[in-house]
C-alpha positions as CSV (number, residue, x, y, z in Angstrom):
1,M,132.9,102.0,90.3
2,D,136.5,100.9,91.2
3,D,137.5,99.7,87.4
4,T,140.9,98.8,88.9
5,S,139.3,95.9,91.5
6,D,136.4,95.0,88.7
7,L,139.4,94.5,85.9
8,I,141.5,92.5,87.9
9,E,138.7,90.6,89.4
10,S,137.1,89.8,85.8
11,R,140.7,89.2,84.6
12,E,139.8,85.5,82.9
13,R,136.9,86.8,81.3
14,L,138.3,90.1,79.8
15,T,141.2,87.8,78.6
16,Q,138.9,85.4,77.4
17,L,136.9,87.9,75.3
18,V,140.3,89.5,73.8
19,A,141.7,86.5,72.5
20,D,138.2,85.3,71.1
21,S,138.6,88.4,68.8
22,V,141.1,86.9,66.7
23,T,140.7,83.5,64.6
24,S,144.5,82.2,64.6
25,L,145.7,80.1,67.5
26,E,148.9,82.0,67.9
27,S,147.4,85.1,67.5
28,K,144.7,83.9,70.9
29,R,147.8,82.6,72.3
30,A,149.9,86.5,72.0
31,Y,146.6,88.3,72.7
32,A,146.0,86.0,76.0
33,R,149.9,86.9,77.0
34,A,150.1,90.7,76.4
35,V,146.6,91.2,78.3
36,G,147.6,88.8,81.1
37,N,151.1,90.7,80.9
38,F,149.3,94.7,81.0
39,L,146.9,92.9,83.7
40,D,149.7,92.2,86.2
41,W,151.4,95.2,85.5
42,F,147.8,96.9,86.5
43,S,147.4,95.1,89.6
44,T,150.9,95.6,90.9
45,E,151.2,99.2,90.0
46,R,147.6,100.1,91.1
47,P,147.5,103.5,89.2
48,S,145.7,106.2,90.5
49,T,144.3,106.8,87.2
50,G,142.1,103.7,86.9
51,F,142.2,101.8,83.4
52,S,142.6,105.1,81.0
53,R,144.6,106.8,78.3
54,A,147.5,108.1,80.7
55,T,147.6,104.5,82.5
56,V,147.9,102.6,78.8
57,Q,150.3,105.7,78.0
58,S,153.0,104.7,81.3
59,Y,152.7,101.0,80.4
60,R,153.5,101.6,76.6
61,T,156.9,103.6,78.1
62,V,157.2,100.4,79.9
63,L,157.1,98.4,77.1
64,I,159.6,100.6,75.4
65,D,162.1,100.8,78.0
66,S,162.2,97.2,78.4
67,R,163.6,97.6,75.0
68,L,160.7,95.3,73.0
69,S,161.1,95.3,69.6
70,S,158.8,98.1,67.8
71,S,156.5,95.0,66.6
72,T,156.0,93.4,70.1
73,V,154.9,97.0,71.5
74,T,152.3,96.8,68.8
75,L,151.4,93.7,69.5
76,N,150.8,94.4,73.4
77,L,149.3,97.5,72.4
78,T,146.8,96.2,70.3
79,A,145.4,93.9,72.5
80,I,145.1,96.7,75.2
81,R,142.8,98.5,72.6
82,R,141.2,95.3,72.4
83,L,140.6,95.0,76.3
84,A,139.6,98.8,76.2
85,A,136.7,97.8,74.2
86,E,135.8,94.5,75.5
87,A,135.8,96.6,79.2
88,A,133.7,99.2,77.3
89,D,131.4,96.9,76.2
90,N,130.9,95.3,79.7
91,G,130.5,98.4,81.9
92,F,133.9,98.6,83.5
93,I,134.5,101.8,81.5
94,T,132.6,104.7,79.8
95,S,133.0,104.5,75.7
96,E,134.9,107.3,75.8
97,V,137.6,106.0,78.1
98,A,138.0,103.0,75.4
99,A,138.1,105.2,72.4
100,G,141.2,107.6,74.2
101,I,142.6,104.3,74.5
102,A,142.2,103.3,71.0
103,R,144.2,106.5,70.0
104,I,147.5,105.3,71.4
């Protein structure tokens, strides 16, 4: 499966699943924004590793290099971890890949 294309094509559905995983309206907005920013970067960069631990670590470096606060970086990574869990639950990546992303 080409998870790069599949993730991009299923962007809206996956973003909604991640946003629905929290109850607060502000958290929903923040998670949706974080997932959207990651998927924008992902679709631009088209990493050869697909949606993987290495890719998320690269994105983490981008966030840190952007001089975001540590809490903002953490929020973004939390949303991406939830994205990985939803992607695994929906057959885009394996549960092993999702588990690797969850440890970042």
